[in-house]
C-alpha positions as CSV (number, residue, x, y, z in Angstrom):
1,X,3.0,21.2,-0.9
2,X,1.6,18.0,0.7
3,X,4.1,16.4,3.1
4,X,3.5,12.7,3.7
5,X,5.3,11.4,6.8
6,X,6.5,7.8,7.0
7,X,7.1,5.9,10.2
8,X,10.9,5.9,9.8
9,X,10.8,9.8,9.8
10,X,8.9,10.0,13.1
11,X,11.1,7.5,14.8
12,X,14.4,8.8,13.5
13,X,13.8,12.6,13.8
14,X,12.4,12.9,17.3
15,X,9.6,14.8,18.7
16,X,11.4,18.2,18.7
17,X,11.5,18.2,14.9
18,X,7.9,17.3,14.3
19,X,6.3,20.7,14.7
20,X,8.8,22.2,12.2
21,X,7.6,20.1,9.3
22,X,4.4,22.1,9.0
23,X,6.4,25.1,8.0
24,X,6.9,23.5,4.5
25,X,3.4,22.5,3.8
26,X,0.4,20.5,4.9
27,X,1.4,17.3,6.8
28,X,-0.4,14.0,6.2
29,X,0.0,10.6,7.9
30,X,-1.2,7.5,6.1
31,X,-3.7,5.6,8.2
32,X,-1.6,2.5,8.0
33,X,1.2,4.3,9.7
34,X,-1.1,5.7,12.4
35,X,-2.3,2.1,13.1
36,X,1.3,0.9,13.5
37,X,2.1,3.8,15.8
38,X,-0.8,2.7,18.0
39,X,0.5,-0.8,18.0
40,X,4.0,0.3,18.9
41,X,2.8,2.4,21.8
42,X,1.8,-0.7,23.6
43,X,3.8,-3.5,22.1
44,X,7.0,-2.2,20.6
45,X,9.9,-4.6,20.5
46,X,12.3,-1.9,21.8
47,X,11.7,0.7,24.5
48,X,12.7,3.6,22.3
49,X,10.1,2.7,19.7
50,X,7.4,2.6,22.4
51,X,8.4,5.9,23.8
52,X,8.5,7.6,20.4
53,X,5.1,6.1,19.5
54,X,3.6,7.4,22.8
55,X,5.1,10.9,22.2
56,X,3.6,11.0,18.8
57,X,0.1,10.0,20.0
58,X,0.3,13.0,22.5
59,X,1.6,15.4,19.7
60,X,-0.9,14.4,17.0
61,X,-4.3,15.7,18.2
62,X,-3.1,19.4,18.3
63,X,-0.5,19.2,15.5
64,X,-2.7,20.2,12.6
65,X,-1.6,17.1,10.8
66,X,-4.2,14.9,9.1
67,X,-4.7,11.2,8.6
68,X,-5.3,10.2,5.0
69,X,-6.7,7.1,3.5
70,X,-6.0,8.2,-0.1
71,X,-4.8,5.3,-2.3
72,X,-4.4,4.6,-5.9
73,X,-3.3,1.4,-7.7
74,X,-0.5,1.1,-10.2
75,X,0.7,-1.9,-12.2
76,X,4.2,-1.7,-10.6
77,X,2.6,-2.0,-7.1
78,X,0.7,-5.2,-7.9
79,X,2.4,-8.3,-6.4
80,X,2.6,-11.3,-8.6
81,X,-0.1,-14.0,-8.1
82,X,0.6,-16.2,-5.2
83,X,3.2,-13.9,-3.7
84,X,2.8,-13.4,0.1
85,X,4.1,-10.1,1.3
86,X,5.6,-9.5,4.8
87,X,4.0,-7.0,7.2
88,X,6.8,-4.5,6.3
89,X,6.2,-5.0,2.6
90,X,2.5,-4.5,3.0
91,X,3.0,-1.3,4.9
92,X,5.5,-0.1,2.3
93,X,3.2,-0.7,-0.6
94,X,0.3,1.0,1.3
95,X,2.4,4.1,1.9
96,X,3.5,4.3,-1.8
97,X,-0.2,3.8,-2.9
98,X,-1.1,6.6,-0.5
99,X,1.3,9.2,-1.9
100,X,0.5,8.1,-5.4
101,X,-3.2,8.5,-4.7
102,X,-2.6,12.0,-3.3
103,X,-0.6,12.9,-6.4
104,X,-3.4,11.8,-8.6
105,X,-6.0,13.7,-6.6
106,X,-3.9,16.9,-6.6
107,X,-2.1,17.2,-10.0
108,X,-1.3,20.9,-9.1
109,X,0.3,20.1,-5.8
110,X,3.7,18.8,-5.1
111,X,3.4,15.6,-3.0
112,X,6.6,14.8,-1.0
113,X,7.1,11.5,0.8
114,X,9.4,11.9,3.7
115,X,11.1,8.6,4.6
116,X,14.5,7.3,5.7
117,X,13.7,4.0,4.1
118,X,15.6,4.0,0.8
119,X,13.4,1.2,-0.7
120,X,10.4,3.6,-0.5
121,X,12.2,6.5,-2.0
122,X,13.7,4.5,-4.8
123,X,10.3,3.1,-5.7
124,X,8.7,6.4,-6.5
125,X,10.3,6.9,-10.0
126,X,8.6,3.7,-11.1
127,X,5.3,5.5,-10.8
128,X,6.3,8.3,-13.3
129,X,4.2,10.9,-11.5
130,X,5.4,14.4,-12.3
131,X,4.2,15.9,-9.0
132,X,5.6,13.2,-6.7
133,X,9.0,12.8,-5.1
134,X,10.7,11.6,-1.9
135,X,13.2,13.0,0.5
136,X,14.8,12.0,3.8
137,X,13.8,13.4,7.2
138,X,17.1,15.4,7.4
139,X,16.3,17.0,4.0
140,X,12.9,18.0,5.2
141,X,14.2,19.4,8.5
142,X,16.8,21.5,6.6
143,X,14.0,22.7,4.2
144,X,11.7,23.7,7.2
145,X,14.4,25.5,9.1
146,X,16.5,27.2,6.4
147,X,14.2,27.3,3.4
148,X,16.7,25.4,1.4
149,X,14.9,22.8,-0.8
150,X,16.3,19.4,-1.5
151,X,17.6,18.9,-5.1
152,X,14.9,16.2,-5.6
153,X,12.2,18.8,-4.7
154,X,13.6,21.4,-7.1
155,X,13.8,18.9,-9.8
156,X,10.3,17.7,-9.4
157,X,9.0,21.3,-9.4
158,X,10.6,21.7,-12.7
159,X,9.1,18.5,-13.9
160,X,5.7,19.8,-12.9
161,X,6.2,23.0,-14.9
162,X,7.1,21.0,-18.0
163,X,4.0,18.9,-17.4
164,X,1.9,22.0,-17.4
165,X,1.3,22.2,-13.6
166,X,2.0,25.0,-11.3
167,X,3.9,23.9,-8.2
168,X,2.8,25.2,-4.8
169,X,-0.9,24.7,-5.0
170,X,-2.6,26.0,-8.1
171,X,-3.2,23.8,-11.2
172,X,-2.4,25.2,-14.6
173,X,-5.0,27.7,-15.9
174,X,-6.5,25.2,-18.3
175,X,-7.2,22.7,-15.6
176,X,-10.0,22.6,-13.1
177,X,-9.2,22.7,-9.3
178,X,-8.6,19.2,-7.9
179,X,-10.4,18.0,-4.8
180,X,-8.9,18.1,-1.3
181,X,-6.9,15.0,-0.2
182,X,-8.9,12.3,1.4
183,X,-8.3,12.8,5.1
184,X,-9.9,11.9,8.4
185,X,-9.4,12.1,12.1
186,X,-7.8,9.1,13.8
187,X,-10.0,6.1,14.5
188,X,-7.9,4.1,17.0
189,X,-8.2,0.4,16.1
190,X,-5.9,-2.5,16.9
191,X,-4.3,-3.9,13.7
192,X,-5.2,-7.4,12.8
193,X,-2.6,-10.1,13.6
194,X,-0.1,-7.6,15.0
195,X,3.6,-8.4,14.8
196,X,6.8,-6.4,15.1
197,X,7.9,-4.6,12.0
198,X,10.5,-6.4,10.0
199,X,13.8,-4.9,8.9
200,X,14.1,-2.8,5.7
201,X,13.9,-4.5,2.4
202,X,16.6,-4.3,-0.2
203,X,16.2,-1.3,-2.6
204,X,15.3,-1.7,-6.2
205,X,18.3,-1.7,-8.5
206,X,16.7,-1.2,-11.9
207,X,13.6,0.4,-13.4
208,X,11.0,-2.1,-14.4
209,X,9.4,-2.1,-17.9
210,X,6.1,-3.3,-16.4
211,X,4.5,-4.3,-13.0
212,X,4.8,-7.5,-11.1
213,X,7.6,-8.8,-9.0
214,X,10.3,-6.5,-10.6
215,X,8.2,-3.4,-9.9
216,X,8.0,-4.4,-6.3
217,X,11.5,-5.6,-5.9
218,X,12.4,-2.6,-3.7
219,X,9.4,-3.1,-1.4
220,X,9.0,-6.8,-0.9
221,X,10.6,-7.9,2.3
């Protein structure tokens, strides 16, 4: 299982919970989220955000977690021509592109996005990826500490079986092994034109028939 951690999970769950997440699977952090954490460690609009960011930067080097630049495009994640996305929306799209990229690289692995941002979780069904799902930080912590999976995880594992994949690591026998996820060690760089993160965007209310603004309705801020 590949666990992809969003910024909201890190901020809301607290440092005591972070080590437990690795009990479930391999933990990955999108590069865009790491860059934001670095920014928040010096210029967070609120003291608690700055403290959490600094705690994570101390935790990360010996955590066993990896950074990933994996990314894949999808028609539903393409903004309409002329549409300017907010910083929050750009980060949200980048995170979804990251987990979608990992799911494409590893069809035999379950990829789980962990986020407390409902607009991110509700955007995943648009991608129609049988080995990709999303859960909240609380659901991940319960899974890690009790072994009780979220219903969303169980449902997606069943979808993988129907699609001919084997959840938990190995692809189906007729498929060749997939490459490892694209990951690298942190390269601290200050993000261009930094600005405080905006508030969460409104969640998508309907499933789009195609890409464009409707496909991004839950991510655009």
